[in-house]
VOGU-3710 file (C-alpha; in Angstrom, 3 decimals, decimal comma):
1> xxxxxxxxxx> 0,000/0,000/0,000  2,989/2,306/-0,006  3,762/4,737/2,760  1,712/4,340/5,908  0,848/7,520/7,747  0,054/8,414/11,345  -2,740/6,363/12,856  -2,261/3,370/10,543  -3,128/0,104/12,220  -0,733/-2,860/12,145
11> xxxxxxxxxx> -1,548/-5,616/9,701  -2,682/-8,647/11,687  -2,443/-11,545/9,277  -4,293/-14,741/10,117  -2,734/-18,164/10,356  -3,646/-20,264/7,300  -5,552/-22,883/9,319  -7,052/-20,588/11,921  -10,707/-19,744/12,163  -9,862/-16,021/12,160
21> xxxxxxxxxx> -11,541/-14,229/9,304  -14,548/-16,540/9,479  -15,752/-15,582/12,933  -17,777/-12,694/14,193  -18,678/-11,404/17,632  -22,407/-11,729/18,220  -23,412/-8,126/19,001  -27,049/-8,842/19,771  -26,510/-11,664/22,246  -23,083/-10,480/23,505
31> xxxxxxxxxx> -21,897/-14,056/23,021  -18,072/-14,009/22,779  -17,901/-17,446/21,147  -16,879/-17,519/17,472  -19,567/-18,067/14,878  -19,809/-18,025/11,098  -20,525/-14,602/9,568  -24,238/-14,019/9,077  -23,791/-13,373/5,369  -22,437/-16,912/4,898
41> xxxxxxxxxx> -25,626/-18,537/6,194  -26,954/-21,150/3,742  -29,920/-20,340/1,540  -29,325/-16,590/1,221  -29,706/-14,892/-2,130  -27,007/-12,530/-3,377  -28,979/-9,531/-2,141  -29,660/-11,392/1,109  -25,934/-11,790/1,694  -25,379/-8,070/1,118
51> xxxxxxxxxx> -28,179/-7,214/3,547  -26,780/-9,610/6,151  -23,322/-8,054/5,814  -24,623/-4,501/6,197  -26,656/-5,497/9,252  -23,539/-6,992/10,861  -22,145/-3,446/11,075  -22,838/-0,824/13,712  -24,153/2,712/13,445  -21,258/5,000/14,331
61> xxxxxxxxxx> -22,766/8,454/14,849  -25,950/10,207/15,864  -28,586/9,218/18,383  -28,435/5,555/17,282  -24,626/5,270/17,578  -23,484/1,894/18,854  -26,635/0,101/17,735  -26,734/-2,532/14,986  -27,220/-1,246/11,435  -30,813/-2,350/10,820
71> xxxxxxxxxx> -31,848/-1,664/7,236  -35,303/-0,232/6,629  -37,674/-1,854/4,143  -37,034/0,830/1,510  -33,282/0,289/1,810  -33,698/-3,477/1,477  -35,812/-2,978/-1,651  -33,030/-0,889/-3,217  -30,372/-3,481/-2,386  -32,678/-6,240/-3,598
81> xxxxxxxxxx> -33,008/-4,635/-7,034  -29,339/-3,728/-7,413  -28,024/-7,152/-6,428  -30,727/-9,255/-8,065  -29,364/-12,171/-10,097  -30,406/-13,367/-13,530  -30,947/-17,001/-14,490  -27,200/-17,546/-14,810  -26,456/-16,137/-11,365  -24,968/-12,883/-12,659
91> xxxxxxxxxx> -25,866/-9,362/-11,520  -27,200/-7,418/-14,559  -27,043/-3,991/-12,898  -23,864/-2,060/-13,654  -25,016/1,497/-12,849  -27,333/2,441/-9,977  -28,481/5,960/-9,134  -30,147/6,762/-5,807  -31,438/10,317/-5,578  -33,257/11,566/-2,480
101> xxxxxxxxxx> -33,303/14,490/-0,064  -30,525/15,320/2,358  -29,920/13,537/5,673  -31,523/10,254/4,630  -28,492/8,182/5,603  -26,643/8,374/2,274  -23,144/8,373/3,782  -23,781/5,389/6,057  -25,226/3,156/3,345  -22,484/4,221/0,924
111> xxxxxxxxxx> -19,784/3,278/3,446  -21,478/-0,037/4,235  -21,701/-1,035/0,562  -18,097/-0,018/-0,065  -17,026/-2,325/2,788  -19,222/-5,068/1,359  -17,271/-4,904/-1,899  -13,920/-4,580/-0,121  -14,160/-7,390/2,442  -17,724/-8,686/2,407
121> xxxxxxxxxx> -19,729/-11,054/0,219  -19,230/-8,882/-2,901  -15,435/-8,746/-2,547  -13,328/-10,171/-5,346  -9,665/-11,036/-5,549  -7,565/-7,903/-5,927  -10,628/-5,759/-6,285  -10,458/-1,990/-6,423  -13,088/-0,063/-4,477  -13,350/3,714/-4,678
131> xxxxxxxxxx> -15,529/6,415/-3,215  -15,640/9,548/-5,345  -16,632/13,057/-4,362  -16,313/16,614/-5,614  -13,659/17,752/-3,146  -11,263/16,298/-0,584  -13,465/17,104/2,397  -16,453/15,302/0,894  -14,256/12,381/-0,183  -12,999/11,972/3,381
141> xxxxxxxxxx> -16,519/11,579/4,822  -17,121/8,096/3,433  -13,569/7,008/4,314  -14,024/8,182/7,912  -17,376/6,386/8,140  -15,831/3,174/6,819  -12,988/3,359/9,353  -15,448/3,910/12,200  -17,424/0,845/11,084  -14,260/-1,255/10,798
151> xxxxxxxxxx> -13,150/-0,352/14,329  -16,452/-1,667/15,725  -16,337/-4,947/13,799  -13,954/-7,676/15,079  -13,707/-9,502/11,756  -12,999/-6,373/9,732  -10,583/-4,821/12,218  -8,522/-8,016/12,078  -8,243/-8,205/8,296  -8,293/-4,604/7,000
161> xxxxxxxxxx> -5,284/-2,341/7,143  -6,111/1,375/7,537  -3,788/4,046/6,142  -5,272/7,303/7,323  -2,722/9,643/5,775  -3,591/8,593/2,213  -7,170/7,563/3,042  -6,695/4,016/1,849  -7,724/0,565/3,075  -6,425/-2,900/2,222
171> xxxxxxxxxx> -8,050/-6,267/2,851  -5,126/-8,656/3,132  -7,297/-11,777/2,597  -8,395/-10,812/-0,920  -5,751/-8,237/-1,750  -8,535/-5,731/-2,459  -7,918/-2,048/-1,897  -10,065/1,014/-1,259  -9,186/4,664/-1,852  -11,052/7,953/-1,516
181> xxxxxxxxxx> -10,899/10,062/-4,684  -11,867/13,665/-5,295  -12,510/15,591/-8,486  -9,586/17,894/-7,683  -7,097/15,005/-7,574  -4,336/15,364/-10,167  -4,898/12,005/-11,872  -7,292/9,077/-11,956  -5,403/7,112/-14,606  -4,419/3,473/-14,170
191> xxxxxxxxxx> -7,480/2,544/-12,122  -9,483/-0,646/-12,671  -12,494/-0,282/-10,358  -14,644/-3,194/-9,315  -16,960/-0,938/-7,292  -17,341/2,844/-7,237  -19,699/4,913/-5,162  -19,993/8,593/-6,145  -21,221/10,807/-3,323  -23,223/13,956/-4,174
201> xxxxxxxxxx> -22,627/13,997/-7,919  -25,497/16,505/-8,033  -23,172/19,234/-6,773  -20,645/18,679/-9,574  -20,608/20,756/-12,763  -18,015/18,533/-14,432  -18,390/14,889/-15,380  -14,642/14,279/-15,801  -14,223/12,170/-12,636  -17,439/10,245/-13,267
211> xxxxxxxxxx> -16,441/9,449/-16,857  -12,887/8,501/-15,855  -14,188/5,960/-13,346  -17,014/4,675/-15,550  -14,780/4,041/-18,540  -12,118/2,379/-16,352  -14,469/-0,420/-15,257  -14,274/-2,376/-18,522  -11,592/-4,778/-17,306  -13,849/-6,175/-14,566
221> xxxxxxxxxx> -16,314/-9,013/-15,055  -19,065/-7,595/-12,856  -18,335/-3,949/-11,961  -20,824/-1,655/-10,252  -20,957/2,136/-10,235  -23,386/3,638/-7,740  -24,326/7,305/-7,399  -26,021/8,587/-4,232  -27,012/12,246/-4,351  -29,663/14,899/-4,060
231> xxxxxxxxxx> -30,785/16,360/-7,371  -28,648/18,813/-9,292  -30,021/22,345/-9,680  -29,878/22,406/-13,505  -30,667/20,232/-16,512  -27,099/20,307/-17,853  -25,498/18,893/-14,696  -24,051/15,359/-15,013  -26,501/13,909/-12,478  -29,484/15,356/-14,352
241> xxxxxxxxxx> -28,489/13,399/-17,437  -28,377/10,181/-15,400  -31,747/10,858/-13,752  -33,388/11,682/-17,086  -31,944/8,521/-18,626  -33,154/6,467/-15,664  -36,670/7,871/-15,994  -36,719/6,781/-19,632  -35,622/3,301/-18,572  -38,376/3,214/-15,947
251> xxxxxxxxxx> -41,010/4,299/-18,475  -39,929/1,638/-20,973  -38,771/4,178/-23,569  -35,260/2,698/-23,264  -34,502/-0,974/-22,672  -31,436/-1,087/-20,431  -31,462/-3,696/-17,618  -27,944/-2,612/-16,609  -29,221/0,778/-15,319  -31,327/1,267/-12,172
261> xxxxxxxxxx> -32,744/4,557/-10,897  -34,204/4,969/-7,415  -35,751/8,421/-7,391  -37,425/10,051/-4,370  -38,783/13,505/-5,175  -41,803/15,702/-4,606  -43,397/16,613/-7,965  -43,164/20,378/-8,668  -46,948/20,725/-8,690  -47,244/19,388/-5,121
271> xxxxxxxxxx> -47,678/21,696/-2,142  -44,095/22,216/-0,894  -45,306/22,900/2,649  -47,320/19,677/3,032  -45,854/16,829/5,046  -46,996/14,405/2,357  -44,687/16,159/-0,118  -41,740/15,911/2,258  -42,213/12,157/2,634  -42,073/11,587/-1,110
281> xxxxxxxxxx> -38,474/12,855/-1,196  -37,373/11,655/2,239  -38,062/7,983/3,008  -36,304/8,351/6,382  -38,564/11,210/7,538  -39,685/10,671/11,112  -37,124/7,885/11,498  -33,492/8,978/11,437  -34,419/12,236/9,672  -36,047/14,520/12,200
291> xxxxxxxxxx> -39,568/15,606/11,260  -39,277/18,600/13,599  -36,118/19,756/11,821  -37,764/19,569/8,394  -40,771/21,473/9,764  -38,417/24,196/11,003  -36,717/24,478/7,630  -40,048/24,521/5,799  -41,386/27,288/8,028  -38,303/29,411/7,392
301> xxxxxxxxxx> -38,524/28,822/3,646  -42,208/29,786/3,669  -41,500/33,053/5,485  -38,286/33,892/3,607  -38,764/33,427/-0,164  -35,000/33,517/-0,728  -34,770/30,178/1,110  -37,499/28,423/-0,856  -35,341/27,321/-3,837  -32,784/25,678/-1,537
311> xxxxxxxxxx> -35,571/23,946/0,410  -37,051/22,592/-2,814  -33,673/21,367/-4,052  -32,173/19,902/-0,885  -35,262/18,722/1,010  -37,858/18,061/-1,717  -35,130/16,839/-4,102  -36,437/18,956/-6,962  -34,293/20,215/-9,828  -34,300/23,805/-8,634
321> xxxxxxxxxx> -31,376/26,164/-8,278  -30,645/27,469/-4,808  -30,603/30,955/-6,347  -33,628/32,907/-7,495  -33,821/33,030/-11,284  -36,190/34,389/-13,875  -37,611/30,942/-14,697  -37,526/27,505/-13,138  -36,820/24,339/-15,110  -40,233/22,907/-14,169
331> xxxxxxxxxx> -42,072/25,990/-15,477  -40,095/25,996/-18,695  -40,504/22,281/-19,413  -44,234/22,380/-18,683  -44,797/24,184/-22,002  -46,563/22,087/-24,665  -44,715/20,492/-27,606  -44,182/22,609/-30,743  -45,353/22,118/-34,279  -43,016/20,264/-36,630
341> xxxxxxxxxx> -40,680/22,606/-38,589  -42,371/21,578/-41,845  -45,747/22,665/-40,481  -44,415/26,178/-39,809  -44,023/26,972/-43,492  -46,466/29,583/-44,676  -47,058/31,009/-41,207  -45,878/34,557/-40,402  -42,386/34,455/-38,924  -40,407/36,974/-36,875
351> xxxxxxxxxx> -36,861/36,622/-35,536  -34,572/37,857/-32,785  -30,818/37,996/-33,371  -28,225/38,248/-30,608  -24,799/38,435/-32,239  -21,927/37,477/-29,986  -18,506/38,855/-29,423  -15,861/36,953/-31,344  -15,959/33,833/-29,112  -19,362/33,810/-27,423
361> xxxxxxxxxx> -22,677/32,186/-28,240  -24,603/33,689/-31,158  -28,359/33,109/-31,181  -31,097/33,422/-33,784  -34,634/32,479/-32,745  -37,631/32,359/-35,076  -41,076/32,954/-33,594  -44,286/31,886/-35,335  -47,480/33,388/-33,851  -50,725/31,458/-34,124
371> xxxxxxxxxx> -54,347/32,619/-34,173  -54,849/31,778/-30,476  -52,131/34,077/-29,156  -49,502/31,350/-28,810  -46,075/30,990/-30,379  -43,898/28,240/-31,798  -40,193/29,051/-31,583  -37,319/27,593/-33,592  -33,793/28,345/-32,227  -30,408/28,326/-33,986
381> xxxxxxxxxx> -27,226/28,766/-31,937  -23,552/29,002/-32,966  -20,096/28,821/-31,453  -16,672/28,962/-33,125  -15,592/25,466/-34,127  -12,025/25,759/-32,846  -11,279/24,901/-29,204  -14,808/23,649/-28,586  -13,594/21,178/-25,942  -11,883/23,986/-24,038
391> xxxxxxxxxx> -15,115/25,974/-24,198  -16,987/22,943/-22,883  -14,632/22,720/-19,895  -14,977/26,459/-19,288  -18,779/26,610/-19,399  -19,379/23,135/-17,865  -21,919/22,130/-20,520  -21,776/19,395/-23,211  -21,096/21,501/-26,304  -19,585/18,544/-28,185
401> xxxxxxxxxx> -22,644/16,364/-27,548  -24,920/19,239/-28,569  -22,959/19,624/-31,791  -23,239/15,891/-32,525  -27,005/16,008/-31,963  -27,417/19,027/-34,266  -28,502/21,427/-31,534  -25,305/23,497/-31,757  -23,986/24,940/-35,020  -20,329/25,906/-35,429
411> xxxxxxxxxx> -18,418/28,244/-37,696  -14,864/27,621/-38,940  -11,998/29,160/-37,005  -11,708/30,651/-33,551  -14,247/33,497/-33,993  -17,803/33,926/-35,203  -17,957/35,229/-38,775  -21,194/37,251/-39,319  -21,221/36,048/-42,945  -22,109/32,536/-41,809
421> xxxxxxxxxx> -25,016/33,855/-39,753  -26,222/35,990/-42,669  -26,086/32,984/-45,016  -28,228/30,959/-42,600  -30,728/33,803/-42,287  -31,026/34,004/-46,072  -31,523/30,231/-46,222  -34,300/30,364/-43,609  -35,959/33,312/-45,367  -36,271/31,123/-48,449
431> xxxxxxxxxx> -38,127/28,496/-46,415  -40,251/30,547/-44,018  -42,269/33,754/-44,285  -39,645/35,783/-42,412  -41,069/39,278/-42,080  -38,735/41,064/-39,664  -35,668/40,563/-37,481  -35,217/42,352/-34,181  -31,548/42,740/-33,292  -29,138/43,842/-30,645
441> xxxxxxxxxx> -26,906/46,544/-32,126  -23,647/44,717/-31,282  -21,665/44,109/-34,535  -24,836/44,577/-36,577  -23,097/46,587/-39,340  -20,961/43,575/-40,294  -24,067/41,406/-40,374  -26,010/43,905/-42,502  -23,263/44,005/-45,119  -23,071/40,211/-45,207
451> xxxxxxxxxx> -26,860/39,880/-45,464  -26,997/42,408/-48,328  -24,418/40,332/-50,215  -26,771/37,314/-50,062  -29,474/39,291/-51,873  -32,034/38,626/-49,115  -34,276/41,592/-48,364  -35,493/41,264/-44,795  -36,611/44,241/-42,662  -34,386/44,777/-39,617
461> xxxxxxxxxx> -35,376/46,564/-36,416  -33,002/47,614/-33,648  -34,128/46,369/-30,251  -32,664/48,089/-27,201  -31,370/46,007/-24,300  -32,256/48,449/-21,539  -35,226/48,463/-19,188  -37,449/50,521/-21,505  -37,344/48,108/-24,448  -36,754/44,799/-22,707
471> xxxxxxxxxx> -39,443/45,132/-20,026  -42,352/44,361/-22,424  -40,385/41,432/-23,879  -39,613/39,956/-20,449  -43,247/40,315/-19,355  -44,405/38,636/-22,574  -42,038/35,678/-22,152  -43,151/35,168/-18,574  -46,841/35,401/-19,455  -46,574/32,973/-22,360
481> xxxxxxxxxx> -44,793/30,406/-20,200  -47,199/30,696/-17,285  -50,191/30,409/-19,628  -48,555/27,492/-21,503  -48,766/29,350/-24,836  -45,064/29,070/-25,700  -43,922/25,977/-27,592  -40,118/25,617/-27,582  -39,616/21,857/-27,861  -37,184/21,572/-24,970
491> xxxxxxxxxx> -34,200/22,555/-27,131  -31,329/21,792/-24,687  -29,286/24,965/-25,280  -32,317/27,219/-25,174  -33,433/25,413/-22,012  -30,001/25,928/-20,471  -30,152/29,636/-21,351  -33,656/29,982/-19,944  -32,814/28,400/-16,593  -29,636/30,498/-16,297
501> xxxxxxxxxx> -31,433/33,805/-16,667  -31,744/36,462/-13,979  -34,075/39,438/-14,480  -33,174/42,679/-12,716  -35,607/45,537/-12,120  -35,311/49,316/-12,059  -37,040/51,429/-9,357  -40,204/51,558/-11,493  -40,389/47,747/-11,620  -39,355/47,401/-15,276
511> xxxxxxxxxx> -37,297/44,245/-15,825  -34,569/43,209/-18,213  -32,523/40,048/-18,677  -29,161/40,669/-17,031  -26,247/38,763/-18,596  -23,806/39,964/-15,950  -25,822/38,460/-13,086  -26,968/35,256/-14,768  -25,147/32,080/-13,772  -24,419/31,070/-17,376
521> xxxxxxxxxx> -25,090/32,113/-20,955  -28,564/33,418/-21,794  -28,089/34,554/-25,415  -30,764/32,207/-26,777  -33,362/33,501/-24,320  -32,506/37,123/-25,170  -32,944/36,388/-28,892  -36,241/34,620/-28,192  -37,517/37,548/-26,113  -36,730/39,957/-28,966
531> xxxxxxxxxx> -38,392/37,669/-31,522  -41,574/37,411/-29,446  -41,678/41,164/-28,807  -41,187/41,972/-32,502  -43,890/39,460/-33,417  -46,282/40,959/-30,887  -45,540/44,441/-32,176  -45,757/43,744/-35,910  -47,529/40,426/-36,231  -51,107/41,639/-36,383
541> xxxxxxxxxx> -52,564/42,176/-39,813  -53,489/45,837/-40,430  -57,159/46,700/-40,083  -58,924/46,458/-43,445  -60,750/49,469/-44,823  -62,475/49,811/-48,204  -60,696/51,718/-50,984  -63,838/53,723/-51,647  -66,641/54,937/-49,467  -69,874/52,992/-49,696
551> x> -72,844/55,341/-49,999
//
């Protein structure tokens, strides 16, 4: 195991013919005589052996410290599904995601399962067990919990070597090792995990550590990667992608028996202050999660609106940012589906154009009003093609995946060339009845020259970005979303922009979208707001009047 730091325990190797390593102190009866480990009892299923191992451990902290680890029914159901065997005795599940509210015993169950794969019934020869977290402090929590469990377990304390300085464990019987990893570690290369548990992936903006561990598991016959976390605040977070995929598996839209999602959340439409809503996201409520404490937090969140988003995210396990933003993901995604692009031909069309600086996101959004006061929107977004991976790392969003799926367009080189945008506008004008483009004045002269060279004749209207001009646009966007009259199709970049947005107000209450205060790029939403405002301003047909007076 390399260098052994302060606090490391001596390795106590067993004699080859001794009963050590197959005996266990009977905690419940206080019988000091050796006995076979409970998880080796005949007739147990694979999941039954895991449950028996976990229940041989002790709780190490809190009001139940020192008592046996008794799994609740909901925990047993989760273990039962993860460790279920197929007809050939193999475990099909390779990825398991457990998402629930805070303080539902995530750390304890994570530590227990890691020990199970290190030195319990799921251990394999020379296995590699890792706990992953976003920073060193978080990574140390599971390690510390595992050590505390080992010290209270005679079998484990005799066979596991603890190296506190490097936060590593070694089971000398199987040669398996455990290490705590963090996203800020310099390297994760050379690993071959047999079991990984990722703690609080929902708080990570980068999927580098997750991907490094996931892709390293290919050398193992039956690896398992388990994520235990509250929900992420945004759709583009790595955990959100896993949850969304798991929901599709649950619904039958995707057939993937290797993926299991266990999702405890209060639906956004539920009353956030009702105890029934709390229980949906917190299976331990009233047990080892204090009901009085949740009541206190709920009462504070009800009285202080600034606390409500955090309460929804951390307690109700909803995908809500802890900050107050212009829109929530649930409001945005509740909008109805749009018409197919082919069906939009022949309908009046208006556009908003937000040209970027040389490296930023450029957005063009088409808006198609209907006779009922609703709108279909069709977004187009660009980035420079060079250094796209670096941009992805900088913005913490999957630009490369969006490009592959056709949601992100790119231009050659390291900067946005307005000629490419003008060519696309001319192409769209040949397909749709494009009547006017509202634009932000930034770099518009270059665009105008490029558009004139295409021969397209499209009216352009400057649209100010201050409170006076943007206030009606912001109000219109909000009203259309609340009334479910905006159809955007869930375009991932536009959705990301929408949930990033912050609206600031002047003393008169007029609002504008504030790029400087938003938590990420909002260019697509700004372009959409301009398109909708221009459509509302110019979209109505002029009143008809006869060319001669009827006498």
